[in-house]
N, C-alpha and C positions, 0 to 999 in steps of 0.2 A: 506495499500499499504505500502512495507516495499524498503528502500531506503540501497542496498549493497554499502558500498563502498570499493574499491580492489575489484572488482568482477571477475578482469581477473588474482588474487593473489593467491599463496596456498590456500588459506581457501573461497576465492571469487569465484573460480570456481568449487567446492563442495558444497557450500553453496546455488547458486543461485538455482541451480537445486534441491536440497534437498527443500528449499522453494516451490518453485514452484509445486513437488511433494506432499507438501500439503496442495495446494490449494492458496494458495497465491500469492497476485500478486506482483513483484515486479521491481522495478524501478534501473537497474544495472549500476551502474557508472564506466565509463572508461575514458581515455585521448581521445581516439583515437577509436571511433565505427567501421570504415572502416578496423580496423587489429584485432580486439576485437574477439576473438570466443565465445561466451556466447550463453548459451542456446536460441534457439528462442522463446520461451513464452515468455520471459522476456523482458520488455520495456528496452530497453539500452538508455540511456542518456549521453551526453559526458559533462563533466565536470575536471576543474584544482582545484585543494586543494589548491595551490597556491593564489587564487582566486574564490572563494567558491561563488556560485549564487543562494543564498537562492529562488529561482523558482525550483531549483531543490527538493524541500520540499513540493510543492505543493501537497495537496492529500496524504501528508506522515505519517502513522501515526507511526511506527516505523523506525526505523536508526541502520545498523549495522556499528561500528565504529571502524579505528584501526590507528595505526601508523603507515603514509604511511613510506616507503622506498626511495620516492620520496621526491624533493624538499630541500633546503636549510635549511626549520625550521620544520621538521615533528609535533612535540609538537605545532608551531601555526596555522596551519594545523588545525587539530582535535581542536583548540580552537574555530577558528573561525566556525568550522562545529555545534559547539557544543551550539554555539549564537547563530546560526540561526535555530538551530533544540530545541528551548526554549520550542515550543507549540507542541511539539508532545508527543504522549503518552509513549513511551518509548524508549529507549538507550542501545543497547546490547557491549556493549565495547571491544575487544580483548585486551589481555595485556602479562602476561607472570609470571611464579611461581617464577622469581627473586625478583618480591615485595611483593609474599606469604611470602618469606624466609627472608624479609627485606634487600635484598641486596644493594650496595651501588656501584657497577658498573655502566658506564655511560647507559647503554643500558636498564639497571632495572631503573633507576632512572628519566628518560625520559617517562616510562610507568607507574612509579609510581605519576607523575606529569598529565600526563594524565586521571589518575584514577580522582585525585583529582579535576579535573575538569570534567570531567564529573557526581562526585555525587555531585556538585555543579550549575552544567545548570539548573538544576528544575524538568527534566521529572523523570518517573520511570527509574531506572538501574539497569543494571545485569554486572557484573563486570567477564570475561572467562579469566582463568591464567593456560597457556598449558603451558607444557612444552617444551624439546628438541624435533624437528621437524622429523620424518624418514625421510622426505624428503632431511632432509640438508646431508646425506647419497649421493646425486647425484655428491656432490664434490668428492666424488672417482671415479666419471666416465673414466676423463680420464687415472686415474691406471689402472682401471681394462681392460679397452680397449687396454693400451699400456701392459708396463711390468708385469701386476699382483703384485705390490709392491704397498701395502696401509701404506702412512707414516701417525704416529699421534704424536702429543704431547706427550711429556713424564708426564705421571701423569694423561692424561685424562681421568676423570671420569665415571665410571658405570650411567647410563642414562635408567629411563624409558621412553622410547621414545613414542611418540604418533604419529599418523596416521593421518596425515591432514582431512581424510574423517570421522573421531570421533570428530574431533573441531569442521567442518559443521554442522555435523548432531546432536551434542547439543547446538550450536547457534541456530538451524533453529527449536528446541523443545522448546528454551525459548522464540525465536523471535514468535513462532505462540502459545505457549501454555500463561495460566495462574499460580500466584502463584511463582513467581520468581523476581519478583521487591525488589532490595533492596540484593539479593543473591552474592556471589561472589563460582564461581568454580573453583578449581584448576583440571587439567586433564591433566593425563599421559596416558601413557599404563600400560597393567595389568604387565608386570616384567621388572625388572632392568637388563641391560646387560652391560657386559664391552666393550668396542671396538673391543677387539680379539673376543669374539666372537658374533658380530654384523659380523664382517670378515668371519667368519666360516661358518656363514648362507648363507652371500651371495655367499660364495664359492658351498656351496653343492645345492644352486637355481640353481645356472649357472652352474654345474657341470664342473668346472675346477678349477684351483690350482691358489688360493690368499695368499701373504705371507702379513701378519702382523709385521712392525717394527713400533717402538715408535723411534723417535728422539728430540733433545734438542729442548727450545722451539726456542732459537735462528735462529734453520734451518726451523723450522715450519714457523718463524716469513718472514724471509726472502722469503720463496719460496711465502706465503700467497703475501706479496708486491709486487714481480713477476707478479703474476695475475695483477696487476694493480688496489688491493686494497688501499684505502686510508688509513695513516698509524694512524689514530684514530682510523678507522673502525676496524684494526688487532689490535690494544692494548685494543678498548673493548672486543672485543671477548674472549682474554685473560685473560684478568681484571675478567670477567663473569665467564669464565671455574675455575678460579682460587675459586672465593669464593661459587660458586655452588657445590662445590666436596664435597661429602657424602650429598647432598642433593638432588641432580641429581636422587637418586635409589629410591628416597622413591616415592609410589604409593600411588594414589588417587583411590578413586572407584566411579567416577562422572560415568562415561561411562555407567559404569554397573545400577548406580542408576537412572538416566535419560533417558537413552536406552533400558534398558531390556535387555541386553546382553553384554558379553564378548568385553574388547578392541580387535582391530584389531592387529594382531603380526608382528613384524618384516619381520617374513617367510612370510606372507600375503602381506607386502608391497615387499619383494624381488620378490616376483613370479609375483607381478604386473607389476613390472617394467624390468623383466627381458630382454625383448627385446631394451632397452634403453642401456642395455649394453653390450648386446652383439656384 
């Protein structure tokens, strides 16, 4: 049995069916099963990471863990899960390339501490370090549906964006296979794209004009705060961007090596989600 944390999140919603397709038995953890849309082949379990119930690990031999975006202390949540999971055989941790590059922004530092906890927990471990998700471009939805002007901070770095399905497929391969203990896998897409080029690709797929505009960081920051984002989160994002410049464009071959195929492209992603932008 494999316990999947974050089963309704960006990775989890792709990982659960990928595991099931491989014949694995899956316990999908969610805070509210009545509202969750989870593959019916999985066993859905209610759980609160702020008060993790060790009984959720009964019969479980492998666990997929990630730093949750919910709760007051995501690192403490993850450490509690790992303490309870000391008796399982294998833990697979979702981290970030920021750790791979030794970044010291707040987001990367939390993941680095969580990685340390995974190594010290006792079970075999594997760490996945994906780069920037293509799904982050859903942030452009209001602009695309509105005036078609996509505003990005000045100096936004080129990035080898990765499709969440590729991350999930790598995770499923690691969780259901052997030979991955003690391995660290950085995961990116197959090519680095400037933000301008991403906008052009999305415009081509949608068959409409989109305008790319760079704006001062202060303007971008004010816009994000206007969305209701906490100031600490906004500051963390900008610090991550500053430290990742020149690194996000590095391409790793993990997807091809583990899955035997090329990574999905940003054009693939745009075609899949064209209806959402209409």
